[in-house]
DSSP file (Angstrom, degrees, kcal/mol; ACC not computed):
  #  RESIDUE AA STRUCTURE BP1 BP2  ACC     N-H-->O    O-->H-N    N-H-->O    O-->H-N    TCO  KAPPA ALPHA  PHI   PSI    X-CA   Y-CA   Z-CA
    1    1 A M     >        0   0    0      0, 0.0     4,-2.0     0, 0.0     5,-0.2   0.000 360.0 360.0 360.0 -42.2  -58.1  164.5  247.3
    2    2 A N  H  >  +     0   0    0      1,-0.2     4,-2.9     2,-0.2     5,-0.2   0.898 360.0  54.8 -67.5 -35.4  -61.4  163.7  245.5
    3    3 A K  H  > S+     0   0    0      1,-0.2     4,-1.9     2,-0.2    -1,-0.2   0.911 108.1  48.6 -67.8 -34.2  -59.9  164.5  242.1
    4    4 A I  H  > S+     0   0    0      2,-0.2     4,-2.1     1,-0.2    -1,-0.2   0.924 112.1  49.6 -64.0 -42.4  -57.0  162.1  242.7
    5    5 A L  H  X S+     0   0    0     -4,-2.0     4,-2.0     1,-0.2     5,-0.2   0.912 112.0  46.5 -68.0 -43.2  -59.4  159.4  243.7
    6    6 A I  H  X S+     0   0    0     -4,-2.9     4,-2.0     2,-0.2    -1,-0.2   0.873 111.1  53.2 -65.1 -33.2  -61.6  159.9  240.6
    7    7 A A  H  X S+     0   0    0     -4,-1.9     4,-2.1    -5,-0.2    -2,-0.2   0.905 109.8  48.3 -67.3 -42.9  -58.5  159.9  238.4
    8    8 A L  H  X S+     0   0    0     -4,-2.1     4,-2.2     2,-0.2    -2,-0.2   0.877 111.5  49.1 -67.2 -40.9  -57.4  156.6  239.9
    9    9 A V  H  X S+     0   0    0     -4,-2.0     4,-2.5     2,-0.2    -1,-0.2   0.897 112.6  48.5 -66.2 -41.1  -60.9  155.0  239.4
   10   10 A L  H  X S+     0   0    0     -4,-2.0     4,-2.9     2,-0.2     5,-0.2   0.917 109.7  52.5 -68.4 -39.6  -61.0  156.2  235.8
   11   11 A A  H  X S+     0   0    0     -4,-2.1     4,-2.3     1,-0.2    -2,-0.2   0.939 112.3  44.3 -66.9 -43.7  -57.5  154.8  235.1
   12   12 A V  H  X S+     0   0    0     -4,-2.2     4,-1.3     1,-0.2    -1,-0.2   0.923 115.1  48.6 -68.2 -38.6  -58.5  151.3  236.5
   13   13 A V  H  X S+     0   0    0     -4,-2.5     4,-1.0     1,-0.2    -2,-0.2   0.922 114.1  46.3 -66.7 -40.9  -61.8  151.3  234.6
   14   14 A M  H  X S+     0   0    0     -4,-2.9     4,-1.5     1,-0.2     3,-0.3   0.869 107.5  55.9 -64.0 -38.4  -60.1  152.4  231.3
   15   15 A S  H  X S+     0   0    0     -4,-2.3     4,-1.8    -5,-0.2    -1,-0.2   0.844 103.9  55.4 -67.7 -32.8  -57.3  149.9  231.6
   16   16 A G  H  X S+     0   0    0     -4,-1.3     4,-1.5     1,-0.2    -1,-0.2   0.829 105.9  51.5 -64.7 -34.8  -59.8  147.0  231.9
   17   17 A N  H  X S+     0   0    0     -4,-1.0     4,-2.0    -3,-0.3    -1,-0.2   0.799 107.0  52.5 -77.6 -30.2  -61.5  148.0  228.6
   18   18 A V  H  X S+     0   0    0     -4,-1.5     4,-2.1     2,-0.2    -2,-0.2   0.906 109.7  49.4 -70.2 -40.1  -58.2  148.1  226.8
   19   19 A Y  H  X S+     0   0    0     -4,-1.8     4,-2.3     2,-0.2    -2,-0.2   0.892 109.6  50.6 -61.6 -39.2  -57.4  144.6  228.0
   20   20 A A  H  X S+     0   0    0     -4,-1.5     4,-2.4     1,-0.2    -1,-0.2   0.933 111.3  48.9 -67.0 -44.7  -60.8  143.3  226.9
   21   21 A N  H  X S+     0   0    0     -4,-2.0     4,-2.3     1,-0.2    -1,-0.2   0.877 109.8  52.6 -62.1 -35.9  -60.3  144.8  223.4
   22   22 A F  H  X S+     0   0    0     -4,-2.1     4,-1.6     2,-0.2    -2,-0.2   0.944 111.0  45.6 -63.2 -48.7  -56.9  143.3  223.2
   23   23 A I  H  X S+     0   0    0     -4,-2.3     4,-1.9     2,-0.2     3,-0.2   0.915 111.9  51.9 -58.2 -47.6  -58.2  139.8  224.0
   24   24 A T  H  X S+     0   0    0     -4,-2.4     4,-2.2     1,-0.2    -2,-0.2   0.934 110.5  48.6 -58.8 -52.0  -61.1  140.2  221.6
   25   25 A D  H  X S+     0   0    0     -4,-2.3     4,-1.4     1,-0.2    -1,-0.2   0.787 106.8  55.4 -59.0 -34.0  -58.8  141.2  218.8
   26   26 A A  H  X S+     0   0    0     -4,-1.6     4,-1.3    -3,-0.2    -1,-0.2   0.894 109.4  46.8 -72.0 -40.0  -56.5  138.3  219.5
   27   27 A F  H  X S+     0   0    0     -4,-1.9     4,-1.9     1,-0.2    -2,-0.2   0.862 108.1  57.6 -69.9 -36.3  -59.5  135.7  219.1
   28   28 A K  H  X S+     0   0    0     -4,-2.2     4,-1.3     1,-0.2    -1,-0.2   0.897 102.5  51.4 -62.2 -38.5  -60.6  137.4  215.9
   29   29 A S  H  X S+     0   0    0     -4,-1.4     4,-2.0     2,-0.2    -1,-0.2   0.866 107.8  55.4 -68.6 -35.8  -57.2  136.9  214.2
   30   30 A D  H  X S+     0   0    0     -4,-1.3     4,-1.6     1,-0.2    -1,-0.2   0.960 105.9  51.2 -58.4 -50.6  -57.4  133.1  215.2
   31   31 A K  H  X S+     0   0    0     -4,-1.9     4,-1.4     1,-0.2    -1,-0.2   0.789 108.3  50.7 -62.6 -30.3  -60.8  132.8  213.5
   32   32 A S  H  X S+     0   0    0     -4,-1.3     4,-1.7     2,-0.2    -1,-0.2   0.890 108.7  52.7 -73.7 -40.2  -59.5  134.3  210.2
   33   33 A D  H  X S+     0   0    0     -4,-2.0     4,-1.7     1,-0.2    -2,-0.2   0.792 105.8  52.7 -62.4 -31.5  -56.6  132.0  210.2
   34   34 A K  H  X S+     0   0    0     -4,-1.6     4,-2.0     2,-0.2    -1,-0.2   0.849 108.9  51.6 -69.7 -38.3  -58.9  128.9  210.6
   35   35 A S  H  X S+     0   0    0     -4,-1.4     4,-2.0     2,-0.2    -2,-0.2   0.869 108.6  49.8 -69.6 -34.6  -61.0  130.1  207.6
   36   36 A E  H  X S+     0   0    0     -4,-1.7     4,-2.5     2,-0.2    -1,-0.2   0.907 111.4  49.3 -63.8 -42.0  -57.9  130.5  205.4
   37   37 A H  H  X S+     0   0    0     -4,-1.7     4,-2.2     1,-0.2    -2,-0.2   0.854 108.8  52.9 -73.7 -29.1  -56.7  127.0  206.4
   38   38 A Q  H  X S+     0   0    0     -4,-2.0     4,-1.9     2,-0.2    -1,-0.2   0.914 108.7  49.6 -61.7 -43.2  -60.2  125.6  205.5
   39   39 A L  H  X S+     0   0    0     -4,-2.0     4,-1.7     1,-0.2    -2,-0.2   0.923 109.8  52.6 -63.5 -43.0  -60.0  127.3  202.1
   40   40 A C  H  X S+     0   0    0     -4,-2.5     4,-1.5     1,-0.2    -1,-0.2   0.905 108.7  48.7 -59.1 -44.1  -56.5  125.7  201.7
   41   41 A L  H  X S+     0   0    0     -4,-2.2     4,-1.7     1,-0.2    -1,-0.2   0.834 108.7  53.8 -63.4 -31.9  -57.8  122.2  202.5
   42   42 A E  H  X S+     0   0    0     -4,-1.9     4,-2.9     2,-0.2     5,-0.4   0.819 104.3  55.9 -65.3 -34.1  -60.7  122.8  200.0
   43   43 A A  H  X S+     0   0    0     -4,-1.7     4,-2.1     2,-0.2    -2,-0.2   0.873 106.0  50.4 -63.9 -40.2  -58.0  123.6  197.4
   44   44 A V  H  < S+     0   0    0     -4,-1.5    -2,-0.2     2,-0.2    -1,-0.2   0.916 116.3  42.2 -68.0 -40.1  -56.4  120.2  198.1
   45   45 A E  H  < S+     0   0    0     -4,-1.7    -2,-0.2     1,-0.1    -1,-0.2   0.927 133.7  16.3 -69.7 -46.5  -59.8  118.4  197.7
   46   46 A K  H  < S+     0   0    0     -4,-2.9    -3,-0.2    -5,-0.1    -2,-0.2   0.669 102.8  97.6-101.5 -23.5  -61.1  120.4  194.6
   47   47 A G  S  < S-     0   0    0     -4,-2.1     2,-0.5    -5,-0.4    21,-0.2   0.142  77.4 -98.8 -68.3 176.3  -58.2  122.0  193.1
   48   48 A K  E     -A   67   0A   0     19,-2.4    19,-1.9     2,-0.0     2,-0.3  -0.903  32.5-126.0-106.3 129.0  -56.0  121.0  190.2
   49   49 A L  E     +A   66   0A   0     -2,-0.5    17,-0.2    17,-0.2     3,-0.1  -0.554  38.0 164.4 -69.2 127.3  -52.7  119.3  191.0
   50   50 A I  E     +     0   0A   0     15,-3.1     2,-0.3     1,-0.4    16,-0.2   0.596  59.1  17.7-124.4 -21.3  -49.9  121.2  189.3
   51   51 A S  E     -A   65   0A   0     14,-1.4    14,-2.4     2,-0.0    -1,-0.4  -0.996  51.4-165.5-155.5 149.4  -46.7  120.0  191.0
   52   52 A E  E     -A   64   0A   0     -2,-0.3     2,-0.5    12,-0.2    12,-0.2  -0.999   6.9-173.4-132.4 136.2  -45.4  117.2  193.3
   53   53 A Y  E     -A   63   0A   0     10,-2.8    10,-2.0    -2,-0.4     2,-0.4  -0.994   3.2-170.0-132.6 130.6  -42.2  117.3  195.2
   54   54 A E        -     0   0    0     -2,-0.5     2,-0.5     8,-0.2     8,-0.1  -0.974   4.0-171.1-121.2 124.4  -40.8  114.2  197.1
   55   55 A N        -     0   0    0     -2,-0.4     6,-0.2     3,-0.2     7,-0.2  -0.939   7.3-173.5-118.9 107.7  -37.9  114.3  199.4
   56   56 A N  S    S+     0   0    0     -2,-0.5    -1,-0.1     1,-0.2     6,-0.0   0.806  87.3  50.2 -67.3 -36.1  -36.6  111.0  200.7
   57   57 A Y  S    S+     0   0    0      1,-0.3    -1,-0.2     2,-0.1    -2,-0.0   0.863 125.0  23.3 -73.5 -42.5  -34.2  112.6  203.1
   58   58 A N    >   -     0   0    0      1,-0.1     3,-2.3     2,-0.0    -1,-0.3  -0.794  67.5-177.5-129.5  86.6  -36.6  114.9  204.7
   59   59 A P  G >  S+     0   0    0      0, 0.0     3,-1.5     0, 0.0    19,-0.5   0.728  77.2  70.5 -61.9 -23.4  -40.1  113.5  204.3
   60   60 A E  G 3  S+     0   0    0      1,-0.3    19,-0.2    18,-0.1    18,-0.0   0.646  95.2  57.7 -69.2  -9.6  -41.7  116.6  206.1
   61   61 A W  G <  S+     0   0    0     -3,-2.3     2,-0.3    -6,-0.2    -1,-0.3   0.482  76.7 112.1 -98.0  -3.1  -40.8  118.6  203.0
   62   62 A T    <   +     0   0    0     -3,-1.5    15,-0.9    -4,-0.2    16,-0.6  -0.543  47.3 157.4 -73.6 132.1  -42.6  116.4  200.6
   63   63 A N  E     -AB  53  76A   0    -10,-2.0   -10,-2.8    -2,-0.3     2,-0.4  -0.936  37.5-138.1-151.7 169.6  -45.5  118.5  199.2
   64   64 A K  E     -AB  52  75A   0     11,-2.1    11,-2.2    -2,-0.3     2,-0.5  -0.999  17.6-142.6-132.0 133.1  -48.0  119.0  196.4
   65   65 A V  E     -AB  51  74A   0    -14,-2.4   -15,-3.1    -2,-0.4   -14,-1.4  -0.838  20.0-173.8-103.2 133.7  -49.0  122.3  194.9
   66   66 A Y  E     -AB  49  73A   0      7,-3.0     7,-2.8    -2,-0.5     2,-0.4  -0.856  15.9-145.3-118.0 155.1  -52.6  122.9  193.9
   67   67 A V  E     +AB  48  72A   0    -19,-1.9   -19,-2.4    -2,-0.3     2,-0.3  -0.990  26.4 162.3-119.2 131.4  -54.5  125.7  192.1
   68   68 A Y  E >   - B   0  71A   0      3,-2.6     3,-1.6    -2,-0.4   -25,-0.1  -0.959  66.2  -7.8-150.2 127.6  -58.0  126.6  193.0
   69   69 A K  T 3  S-     0   0    0     -2,-0.3     3,-0.1     1,-0.3    -1,-0.0   0.856 127.2 -55.7  55.2  40.4  -60.0  129.7  192.3
   70   70 A G  T 3  S+     0   0    0      1,-0.2     2,-0.3     0, 0.0    -1,-0.3   0.519 118.7 101.0  73.2   6.9  -56.9  131.5  190.9
   71   71 A E  E <   -B   68   0A   0     -3,-1.6    -3,-2.6    18,-0.0     2,-0.4  -0.856  65.0-134.4-120.1 160.0  -54.8  131.0  193.9
   72   72 A S  E     -B   67   0A   0     13,-0.5    13,-2.8    -2,-0.3     2,-0.3  -0.901  19.3-171.7-113.7 138.8  -52.1  128.5  194.5
   73   73 A Y  E     -BC  66  84A   0     -7,-2.8    -7,-3.0    -2,-0.4     2,-0.4  -0.961  13.2-148.1-132.6 148.8  -51.7  126.4  197.7
   74   74 A K  E     -BC  65  83A   0      9,-2.5     9,-2.8    -2,-0.3     2,-0.5  -0.968  11.2-162.1-119.7 128.7  -49.0  124.0  198.9
   75   75 A F  E     -BC  64  82A   0    -11,-2.2   -11,-2.1    -2,-0.4     2,-0.7  -0.974   7.1-156.9-117.7 127.5  -49.9  120.9  201.1
   76   76 A F  E  >> -BC  63  81A   0      5,-3.2     5,-1.6    -2,-0.5     4,-0.6  -0.911  11.0-168.5 -98.4 107.4  -47.1  119.2  203.2
   77   77 A Y  T >45S+     0   0    0    -15,-0.9     3,-0.5    -2,-0.7    -1,-0.1   0.894  77.8  54.8 -71.3 -39.6  -48.6  115.7  203.7
   78   78 A A  T 345S+     0   0    0    -16,-0.6    -1,-0.2   -19,-0.5   -18,-0.1   0.802 121.2  29.4 -71.6 -22.8  -46.3  114.3  206.3
   79   79 A V  T 345S-     0   0    0    -19,-0.2    -1,-0.2    -3,-0.1    -2,-0.2   0.315 103.6-124.8-114.3   8.7  -46.9  117.2  208.8
   80   80 A N  T <<5 +     0   0    0     -4,-0.6     2,-0.4    -3,-0.5    -3,-0.2   0.881  58.6 148.5  50.7  48.1  -50.5  118.0  207.6
   81   81 A K  E   < -C   76   0A   0     -5,-1.6    -5,-3.2     2,-0.0     2,-0.4  -0.921  27.6-170.6-113.8 137.0  -49.7  121.6  206.9
   82   82 A C  E     +C   75   0A   0     -2,-0.4     2,-0.4    -7,-0.2    -7,-0.2  -0.990   8.1 176.4-128.2 132.3  -51.4  123.7  204.2
   83   83 A E  E     -C   74   0A   0     -9,-2.8    -9,-2.5    -2,-0.4     2,-0.3  -0.996  30.3-120.7-142.0 143.7  -50.3  127.1  203.2
   84   84 A K  E     -C   73   0A   0     -2,-0.4     2,-0.6   -11,-0.2   -11,-0.2  -0.594  29.3-132.0 -78.1 137.7  -51.3  129.7  200.5
   85   85 A L        -     0   0    0    -13,-2.8   -13,-0.5    -2,-0.3     3,-0.1  -0.768  20.6-170.1 -90.1 122.0  -48.4  130.6  198.1
   86   86 A E        +     0   0    0     -2,-0.6     2,-0.5     1,-0.1    -1,-0.2   0.897  66.7  49.5 -83.7 -38.0  -48.2  134.4  197.9
   87   87 A V  S    S-     0   0    0      2,-0.0     3,-0.3     3,-0.0    -1,-0.1  -0.893 116.5 -41.3-106.9 123.9  -45.8  135.0  195.0
   88   88 A G  S    S-     0   0    0     -2,-0.5   -16,-0.2     1,-0.2    -3,-0.1  -0.112  95.7 -54.8  57.4-153.6  -46.3  133.1  191.7
   89   89 A L        -     0   0    0      2,-0.1    -1,-0.2   -18,-0.1    -4,-0.1   0.578  63.4-130.5-101.9 -12.6  -47.3  129.5  191.7
   90   90 A G        +     0   0    0     -3,-0.3     2,-0.5     1,-0.3    -2,-0.1   0.768  52.2 151.0  70.8  24.6  -44.3  128.3  193.9
   91   91 A V              0   0    0      1,-0.1    -1,-0.3   -26,-0.0    -2,-0.1  -0.805 360.0 360.0 -95.3 126.6  -43.4  125.5  191.6
   92   92 A Y              0   0    0     -2,-0.5    -1,-0.1     0, 0.0    -2,-0.0   0.398 360.0 360.0-115.1 360.0  -39.6  124.6  191.8
């Protein structure tokens, strides 16, 4: 009976640690996204404008592409969204 009780106590204690690590990892990923977003906004301020796209029918698609420190970034002005372009320069 004591062995079962000890096993249950260990199971409860270990499950709490797993949950805490999961929550900590979730917050770490949010912080890295913020720093990437900050770098993207820095590219809009300091980078070189290489392309502009204006869409009158869907203004949320209107964007500008910037190059900064060897990377390319696309900024959508209407929705205030900035993203790093992974493949090529993303100029269409």
